[in-house]
N, C-alpha and C positions, 0 to 999 in steps of 0.2 A: 243276358237272356232275352230272346225275342219270341213272343207268343203270337201266333197267327191263327185266327179262327175264320173258317169259311165253309164253302160247300162246292162239290164237284157236280157239274151238269150230268143229266142222264145220258147224253150222247158224247160225253167228253172223251177225247183221245189222249190228251196229255196236258200237263202244265208244268211250270218250272218256277223255282224261287232261287234267285241268284244274289249272292253276296259279292258285290262288285268293287273294283278299285277305280271308281270314277263312273261317269255316265255317258261317255263318248260312244257314238255308234260307228263313226268312220274316222280313224281306225277304231275298232271295237275295244272297249276297256277290258282289262284283265278281269276274270271271274275267279275269285279265290275258292268259292264253294258253290257248285251248281247242283241243286236238288231237283230232280226231274222225275216225278211219277208218270208212268205210262200205263194206259188202260186198253191198248189195242189188242193184246193177247188175252187168252182165257184167264190168266192170273196176272193181276197188277204187279208191276215191279218198279223199282226206283233206280235210276241211273244217277250216280254222283261223279263229279269230275271237276277239273280245274282248267281254265283257259289262260294261257300265257302267250303274249305277243300274237294274238289272233289264231293260236293253235291249241286244240284240245289235247290234253295229256291222256294217259291210260285211264279209261273209265272203270268204275266199280259198280257192280250190279247187286242189288238187294231184292230178294224175292219175298213172298209171303207178306206183302204190304197190306196192313190191316185197314184198307180204305177202298170203297167201291164207288162206281158211278152212282150219282144221285144221292150221295150221302154227305153229311156235314162232317167237319173235322176240327180238331184242335192240335196244332203243331207247335212244339217248343224246341227252339234251337238254343242250346247251352254252350257258350264259347269258353273253353278252357285254354290253358297256356299253349298246348300242343295239338289240340283237336277240338272238333265240335261234336257234341252229342245231340241226337235228335230223338224226341219222343213223339208218339202219335196217340192221342187220347189218353195221355198220362202214363203210357207204357213205353219203356225204352225200345228203340227200333234199330239205331245204327250209330257207329262212330266213324268219323272221317278225319284223318290226320291232315294238317295244313301242308300245302305245298307252296304257298305264298305267304308273306308276313301278314299276320292278322291286323296290325296297325294300319296297313294300306287300305283296308276295307272301309269305305265311306258311303256306299250306296246300296240300297235294297231294291231289287227289281223283281216283280211278279208278273208272269206272262202266261197266256194260254187259256184253257177251258176251265176257269175257276172263278168263283165269286168270293171276294174278300169282305168279311163283315167287320172284323176288329183286328188291329195290330197293337200290341203292347210291348214297350221296351222296359224290361225289368232288370234290376241290378242285384247281384249277389253282394254279400258283405265284402267290401274291398280290403278289409284288414285280416280276414281269415280265409285262406285258400281252401280249407277243408269244408267250408259251408257253401257247397256248390251243388247240392242235390236238387232235383227237380222240385220247384215250389208248388204248394197247393194254393192256387190262386185263380181268380177269374179275370178275364180281360178288363182293363180300365175303360169305361165308356160313359159318355155324358148321359144324364137321365137316370143313372142308377139310383134306385130308391134308397140304397144304403148310404149315400153321401150325406155327411153331417155338416151342419153350419157351425160357424164360430160366433162368439167365444166358446171354447171347448176345454174342458179340464178333466184330468183323471188322477185320483189319489194313488200313491205308491206306498202302501202301508209297510211293505217289506224293504223299502229303500231301493237303491239301484246298485247292486253288487258289481264289482269289477268284472268285465267281460259280458255283462248282460246289456245288450244294446237296446236302444229305442229306435224304432223304424216307423216313420210317418210317411204315408203316401196320400197325395191329394191332388186336387184340380184347382188351378188359379182361375179366379172369376174374370169376366170380360173387362171390367173397369177397375183393375187392381190398383190399390194405393199402397198398402203396406202389409207385410206378414211378420209375425213375431212368434217365436217358440221359446218358452221359459221353463227352466227347471227350478223348483222352489224347495227350500229347506227351512221350515218355520218362517222366521222373518228375514231370511236371506234368499238371494237369488244368485246362485253360483254360475248360472249360464243363461244368457239371453241372446238369441239370434234374431236380428232384425234385417229384413229385406225391404228396401225403399224403392218403389217403382218410379218415383219422380226423377231421381238422379241415378237410378239403376246401381245402387250401392248395397253392399252387404256388410253388416257390422256385428261384432261380438262385444258383450259387456257383462258386468256382474255387479251386484250390490252387496254391501256388508252393513246390514241394518238400514239406516236412512241415507247412507252415502253410496253413490255409484262410482265405480272405477272409471278409468279413461277408456272411452270406446275405442275398440281396435278394428280398423277396416280390414276386411278379408279380401285379399287380392285374388282375382280370378281373371282369366283371359277374356271373358265376356260375362254378362249378367246371366245367372243360372236359372232365373225364373222367367216365364213368358205367359202372357194372358191366354186363357183358354187352353193351357197345356198342363199335362200331368208332371208331377215331380216326386222325388223321394229324398227324404232327409234321414240320415243315420247319425246318431250320437252314441259313442261307445266309451264308457268309463274304464280307465286303466291307470293304476298307480299314481294317484295325485293329479291326473289330467283327464280331459274329455276330448275325444277325437271326433272330428266332424267330417262327414262326407255328404255331398249332394249329387244326386243322379249318378251315383257310383264313383264319383271323383273325390279323393281325399283332399280336404281344404285346410288341414292343419290341426295342431294340438293346442288346447287352451287350459291354462293352469291357474284357476282362481285361488287366492290365498286360503290356506287351510282347508282345501277341498276334502270332504269325506262323502263320497257318493252314496254310502249306505244311509246317510241322513237325508237324502233327497226324498221328499214325500209327496210331490205333486208335479205333474206335467200340465202345462197350460199352452194352448194354441189360440192365437187371435189373428184377425185380419181378413184379407180378401181371398179366401180359399174355401173350398168344400173338401172335407176330409173323407178319403176313401177307406183307409185302414190305418190302425195304430197297433204296433206290437211292442210290448215292453215287459 
């Protein structure tokens, strides 16, 4: 999900948001989804299309666009397996079926008579395809008064039942050193995630009383955290295991001995981050 917040100028004629397969201009990269609001007529309308091999395909027109010149907007693009859904101001506006493979999209282009204030990249639950409704959220932005410092902890008096995920969103600080996320159960720690910025490594471990297990390095194609960038950590308990995803990418299942997620009674977060939101 990509959320874009901005405003349209009082003399605006048009702008476009392109989800592109590359950033080449000559030859021009393919455009998987072209979202083009136009304000030249008495009623604003949106043209949607796909460009393949420098040729536009059949365009689709959508009228009654709930946005006018001189107004601000919040657009949300929700990418599903076969189509993209677009909402304007929290209200569904259109569906557009893919004509090019979604995995080929790697560039976001915004052009025309528009001012962009915030762009947020949001992830739905990667383990449940049904959880893809439009989220109730605000754009992630530096300086937000709601950002919380660490160490931070939250009691879980009802435990963590199977299927009830923990979702942590935050901002890495400028001089990041280490981040850790722990799930505690009385004197046990069945789950500890550690990100080390010095060697750009990611580890999982657990403790049974006073003894720690052998740290398990989590293999990723690249280090998933970056200084002064936002992140999302998801932990999902399921039948004797904990599933981990960061920034929407599943990173494996972890099975501490004798795991009973219903006995987990505390979430603790430490390190070089500011916390934006926690859901559990």
